[in-house]
N, C-alpha and C positions, 0 to 999 in steps of 0.2 A: 258885199259882206253882210251888213245888216239885215239886209233882205233875206239871206241865206238863214241868220241866226235867230232871227225873229220867231220862226216856227217852233224850233227847237226851244226856246224859252218859255212860250205858249205850251209847249207839250209838258214841259216841267212842272209848269204851274197847275196843269191838268191833273196829273199824278199827285201832286200835293193836295189837291182838294179832294181826290180819291180817298187819300189818306184819313183827312178829317172825318169822311162819310163810312169810312169802314166799321163795322161793328165789332165792338171789343167785348171780352166777357168779363162779368164782374162776380157771376159764380159759375162754377163748374160740377158736373155730375161726376161721379167716380168712372161711368163709362167714357166720358170727355179725356177725363184726366190719364186714362190708361189705355187708350186710343192707339194704335201703333202710328209712327212717324212716316207720312209717305214719302215718296220720291221726290214731289216739288218742294218740300219742305227741306230736305236734304240738298237739292240743287240750291235753294236760296242760302242756306248755311255755308256752303262751301263756296260759290259764288262771291257773297258778301264778305266772307274772310279772306279770299284772294284778293278781290279789288282794293278792300280798308286796310288789309294788312300787308300787302305786297305792292300792287299796282299804284295806289297812290303816293306811298312813301318813296317808290323808285321815281315816280313824276316828280315830287317835291323836290328831290335830290339833284335831279336833271333841271329842274329849274333854278336852284342855287348855283349851278355850275354854268348856267346860261346855255346848255344843250339845246340843238335844233329839235330833239326827240321831245323837249318837254310838252310842248303844245299837244300833238297826236297821242302821247299816252296819256295824260288828263283827260282828253276829249273821249277817247276809249273809255276810260273811269268812269266817265259822267255816264254814258250809254251803258254800260254794264250795271252801273249803280240802279239804274232806273228798272233794268230787266230784274236785276234781283229783288227790288223793292215790289214788283207786280208778283214775283214768284211768293212772296212772303206773305202777299194777302190773296194768295189764289190756292193754297193747300186746303187739304182735307185731313180726315183723321184727327191726330190729337189737338185739342185746344189749349190756350193758355190764358190766365187771368191778365186783364189790362195791368201794365206795369210801365217801369221806366224806358224799356226797350221799344216799345211801340210809341211812347211819345217824343223820345229822342230821334227816332228816324224822322219824324214830321218836322221837328226842329232843324236837324240836319239840312233840309232843303234851304234854309238860308242862306249858310255857308255856300251851297253848293250854285245857286241863282246869283250870290253874290262874286263868287269866282268867275262864272261864266260872263257875267257883265263887264266885270273889270278886264278879263282875257281880251273880250271884244274890243272895250275901250282903249285900251293900250295899242292893239294891234293898228287902230286908227292913226296913231301918232298926231293927234292933236291937242291943243291946249299944253304945248310943251313946255310953257314957263309959267304957267299958273297950276292947273288941276292935276295935271299929268305926273309930276314928282310925288303929289300926296297919293294918287291912284296906284303908284308903283310900290309905296311903302305899305298901304292897304292890301295889295294884291299878295306882298311878301308876308305880311303877319297873319292873315287868314290861310295861306297856303302852308305856312310852317305849323299851322295848328291842326294839321289834317291828320297827321299821325296820332295826335291825341285823342281827336274826335273818333276815329277809327279804334282805338285800343279802349274807349270809354264803351261805346256801342258795342263792340264783340264781347265785352265784358258783361254787359246789361243783357245781352242774348243767350250768354252761357247762364245767367242768374234766372231769366224767364225760362228757358229750356227745362231747368230741373225744379224751377217754383221755389228758390230759395228765397232768403232774406224777407220774410214776411213776419210781421207781428215782433214777437220779442226776440227775433235774430237779426233785425236790421241792424242793430248798434256793433254786433260783432262783426257783422260782414263789412260795415263801413271801416272799421278798425284795421280788420285784415287786408281788404282792397285797397284802401288808401295807402297803408303804410306798405304793402307788397309792392304796390306800382311806384311808390317813391324808390324804393331800395332798386328798382330796375332802371327807374328814370336817373337815378345816381349813377349806376353802372354804366348807363349808356353815354352819360355825359364826360365821364372818366375815360372811357373809351374813345369818344371824340377828341379829348386834349390829347392822348396818347398819340393817336394817329396822325392828325391834321390841325390840333390846335394850340401846340407849344408856343408859335410866334405870337399868336393872338394873347397869351399869357403874360408873354415877355411885354409886348405892348400896353398891357393893361396897367402893369404895375402891381398888381396883387397876385399873390400866390394862390394857387387852388384851395389849399388850406384855409386861407381868409374867407372866400366864398362858401367853403364847406362849413365854417364856424359859423356864420350868419345864418346860413340856412337851418342849421341843428339849433341854433338858440332860439331863432323864431319860432320853430316847430314845437320845442320843447315846451315854450309859453303857451300855445294852444293845447299841448295836449295836458298840460297840468291842470288847466281848468274845464276839459271836456270829458274826462275819462271817468269822473264819480257823477252818480246820479242820487237823488233821494238823501236820507239822512243816516242810512247803516252803511258803514264802510266793509267792504268785503274783502278778503285777501287779495283778490284780482285788482280792485280798486285802487288799493293801497300801493300794488306792484307797478301798476300802469301809471299811477299819477307821479311816484317816485321818479318814472323813467322819464316823464316831463321834466322834474325838476333836475333831474342829472344831465340834460340834453342843454337846458338854458344854462345851468353853471357851467359846463365845460365848455359850451359855446362861448360864454364871456371870454374864458381862460384863453380858448383857440383864437378869437380875436386878438387878441392883446399879443400873443406870442407870434402870430404869423402877419403883424403889423410890417411895415418898409419890407414887402416883398420876401419875407421869410418862411421856409418850412416848418411846420409844425405837426406833431404826431397826436396831438390832441382828438381832433375828430375819429383818428383811427381806434384811439384809446376807449371813446365814447361807443363805437361800433362795437369792440370786444367786449365791454361791459355789457351793453344791449344784448348782445348774443349769449352770454354768460346767464344772465337772468332768466331769458326765453329757454335756454337749455335746461334749466331747473324748475320750469313753468308746469307744475301738477296739473293733469287734466282729468275728466270724469272717465274716460276710456284711455287704456293702456296703448291703444294705437295712437290716440292723439298726445299722450305724452311722449311717444317714440319720435313722432313725426316733429314737434316741438324741439325736442332736442337735438335732432338732425339739422333743424333750422338754426338754431343757436351754435351749434359746432360751425356750421357753414359761415355764419355770420362772424364768429369769431376768427375763422381761418381769412376771412376777407379783410379784416381789420389788422390780422398779424401781417399779412402780405403787404399790406398798404404801408405799414410801418419799417419794413424790410425796404421796399420802392424808395419811399421817402429818405431814409437815412444812408443808403448805399447803392441804389440803382438810378433813380432819377435825377436830371439834370437840374442845377441849378438855376431858377428863373430871373436872370439878371437882364435887365433892361437893354439888351444888345441892339445895335441898330441893324435890321434886317430887311429885306425888300419884301418877304411875305413868308406863307408857311413852307413854300418849297424850301426854306433854307434851314429847316430844323433838322436834325440827322435823325429824327424820329418820325418823321412823316412818309406817306407811300410815295413822295415825290421819285421820278427816276433819273432827274436830269445831273444828279451829282455824280460825280466818278466812282464815289466809294458808297454809292447805294446799295450794291450788293452785300457789302460786308455789314451795313447797318442792318440791313433786314435780317441777316443769319446773326446777329449778335444776340447771346444768350439773355442779356438782360432785357432786350426787346421783348422777347418770348415771356420772362418772368413778369412783365409788365401788362400781359393780359390777365393774370391770377385774379387780383381784385376785382376789375369790373365784372369777370364773368362770374366770380363767387357772389358778388352782389347781385347780378340776375338772377343767379340760382336761389339766393337766399330770397328774393321777392317771390319768386314763383311758390317756394316751399311755404312761405307764410300765407300766400293767398289759397293756397289749397289746403290749409289747417283749419278752416271753420268747423263748427260742431256739425253742420248740416252735411259737409262733404264728406267727413270724417265717418260719421255714422252710416252714409250710404256705403262707402267702401268697407266696413266693417260688417254690414248686412249682406254684403256679396262675398263674403269669405275672403277676401283680399289681405295679405299681411303687410308690415309697414316697408318692408324691404322692397317688394315689389312696386307698391305706391311712390316711395321716394326715388326708386330708379326712372320711373315714369317721368317724374318732374324735373331730375336730371336731364334725362332725354330732351325734354321739350325746352331746358334751358340751352342744351347745345344748339338746337335749331334755332332759338330765337338769338343768339349770341351770334350765330354764323349769319343772320338777316342782319344784324345790326353791323358788324364790321365790314359785310359785303355792301351796304348802302354808303359806308364811309369811303370805303375803297372806290365805288362808282362816283363819288363827289371828286376824290383826288385824281381820276382819269379821264372825266369826260368834260364837253364843253369847253370853256375857258381855261380849264386845268390841264385839258388834254395835250396841250403845246409842249408843255413841261413834264409830262408823265413819260415813263420809258415805253417804246413803241412796242415792246414785246408785253407789256403788262396789261394788254386786253383792253386797250382804249378802243373805245367803238366810233370815235368822230374822226373824219377825214381830214387830217393836218398834215402839214410838210414832213412832220416827224415819222410818219407812217412809210413804212416800208413798199407798201404796196400802191401807194398813190405819190404821184408829186405834180405839181402844175408846171406846164411847159413855160420855159422862162421867154420873157418878151424880149423883144429885138434890142430894145434899147439897154436891158439888163446884161448883155452879152459883151463883155469886153474883148475889142479887136487885138488879135495876137500881134506882138511886138518883135521884131527883130533886134536883139542884143548884140552890137558889133563886138565880136571876139568870138561868138557862140559857132561851133563847128557845124558846117552845113553838111548834111547828108546826101 
């Protein structure tokens, strides 16, 4: 196995070396900036988006569920990544300035090589009592970081493609892209807890609002001291700084109220106030003002629906003794007899609203930088069309999120408890198309009971 894998690692580092030797542009002519995008570059974009946006996250989920498809899928992802990398350095036509996208592409070879090495090492099943347990943990940590790596790199790619976030625009880009990604991550975690994580919440002894309050408080402290630069305070500086104060002040209250595993509406209230502030955030362009307003309204809606969920819909997270996530009435598990009723429960459908609206809010905020909206305005697109495009992307992104969560609940070690009609791809005894032949010693001999009527 090692002899077969060594050439692959050698090839990987050969491509990494070629990346360092690739010539990047520090200055571009107008002809290079406005040259058409050739087919090779489009192939690079769509291939890498498919690999890092879909294939690697699916492989990560299959690894978490211990599916036999994890290794083949991740191996295919590594091969396609190298192919996409070669395409990205082979295109003609439009040229781009050196930036974070190209540098991050080189850095990503480190976790790729590390995962390949760890995967080969774990397949050898050596050092079972010494190094292997640590290698398993490291392999899991790096693997779980792959969706984050992919998200960041795809974002850097979009920025490089349009030439954004240079000079004085860097600060605004950081604020919008980091905060918008944070809202999307918040919605993703909320969806995970809704679908497969409630038993973990019970075992942790902490309500979700306690964790939310800590994150809000810590982020508020960072925001308070990073939003203002220089000696002159602008209106935006004051608004952004006071939002940071609002977050850490509200976070402290939320931590106190959600102690002892209690639910709290303070995180939701902070989201509503933040949305209200952003909905009245006046911008230079009327288009920008309207986009910020819809972002604020969407964020307020997320906070309001979260309050309704906490107060009237969501279960109380008491520390019941449960065997696993399959015992939560809100999971995707199909082993319970009342599972069909749980899936069709209206409260379950309502609980998808807060995470979806958070995902949509994040995308709207990420799409509301001055450079992006100036480009939209210059192309004579109105705010209605632009906002509907963002909501369409939000639908697709949230569909991917819940599909990955469903995949975790129905594959690998979880396939034995998933409903046979729920799309499980693993071959288990509960699958109606497959059942192992019983062994001879498992078949009980027939016994004649005295008194039975003989036919």
